[in-house]
C-alpha positions as CSV (number, residue, x, y, z in Angstrom):
1,M,-22.1,-19.1,-35.1
2,R,-19.7,-20.7,-37.3
3,V,-20.3,-22.4,-40.7
4,E,-18.6,-25.6,-41.6
5,E,-18.5,-26.4,-45.4
6,S,-17.9,-29.8,-47.0
7,V,-18.1,-31.2,-50.5
8,E,-20.1,-34.4,-51.2
9,N,-20.6,-35.7,-54.7
10,G,-19.7,-32.3,-56.0
11,I,-22.4,-30.6,-53.7
12,I,-21.4,-28.1,-51.2
13,I,-22.8,-28.8,-47.8
14,R,-22.9,-26.0,-45.3
15,N,-23.7,-26.6,-41.6
16,V,-24.5,-23.8,-39.2
17,I,-23.2,-24.4,-35.8
18,Y,-24.5,-22.3,-33.1
19,E,-22.8,-21.7,-29.7
20,D,-23.9,-20.7,-26.3
21,V,-22.8,-17.0,-27.1
22,D,-25.3,-16.8,-30.0
23,F,-28.1,-17.2,-27.7
24,C,-29.7,-14.3,-25.5
25,T,-29.9,-15.0,-21.8
26,E,-33.3,-15.7,-20.2
27,Q,-33.4,-12.4,-18.8
28,E,-32.8,-10.6,-22.3
29,K,-35.2,-13.1,-24.0
30,S,-37.8,-12.1,-21.3
31,T,-37.4,-8.5,-21.8
32,R,-37.9,-9.0,-25.5
33,V,-40.9,-10.9,-25.2
34,D,-42.5,-8.4,-22.9
35,T,-41.7,-5.6,-25.1
36,C,-43.2,-7.5,-28.1
37,S,-46.5,-8.6,-26.2
38,M,-47.2,-4.8,-25.9
39,C,-46.0,-3.7,-29.3
40,E,-48.7,-2.1,-31.7
41,Y,-47.2,-4.1,-34.5
42,R,-47.5,-7.7,-33.1
43,K,-49.9,-9.8,-35.1
44,E,-50.3,-13.2,-33.2
45,D,-47.1,-14.8,-33.2
46,S,-45.3,-12.5,-35.7
47,C,-43.9,-9.1,-36.3
48,G,-46.2,-6.9,-38.4
49,K,-43.3,-4.8,-39.4
50,C,-40.5,-7.4,-40.4
51,H,-43.1,-10.4,-40.8
52,C,-40.6,-12.5,-38.7
53,L,-41.9,-15.2,-36.2
54,L,-41.3,-13.6,-32.8
55,A,-40.1,-16.8,-31.3
56,S,-37.2,-16.8,-33.8
57,L,-36.3,-13.1,-33.1
58,H,-36.2,-13.4,-29.1
59,G,-33.7,-16.1,-28.9
60,F,-30.6,-14.7,-30.9
61,K,-28.2,-12.0,-29.9
62,T,-28.0,-10.7,-33.4
63,S,-31.7,-10.2,-33.8
64,K,-33.0,-6.7,-33.9
65,C,-36.2,-5.1,-33.5
66,P,-37.4,-3.3,-36.8
67,E,-38.6,-0.3,-34.5
68,N,-35.6,-0.4,-32.2
69,K,-37.5,-1.3,-29.1
70,W,-34.9,-3.9,-28.0
């Protein structure tokens, strides 16, 4: 991930650019989804511990499970 900044009319504009290395492989994502589907803290489509949407956690390499399950 890299951030590009520019200034337009005195306002700082930041663009986040994600690269392939920022995303999990399909195998990593599948493992995370399987682990979360059996977790006692899962609440429909979110984590009951950190309150994040599971879909957003599963895809990024830098994401961490608050219970260290993955």
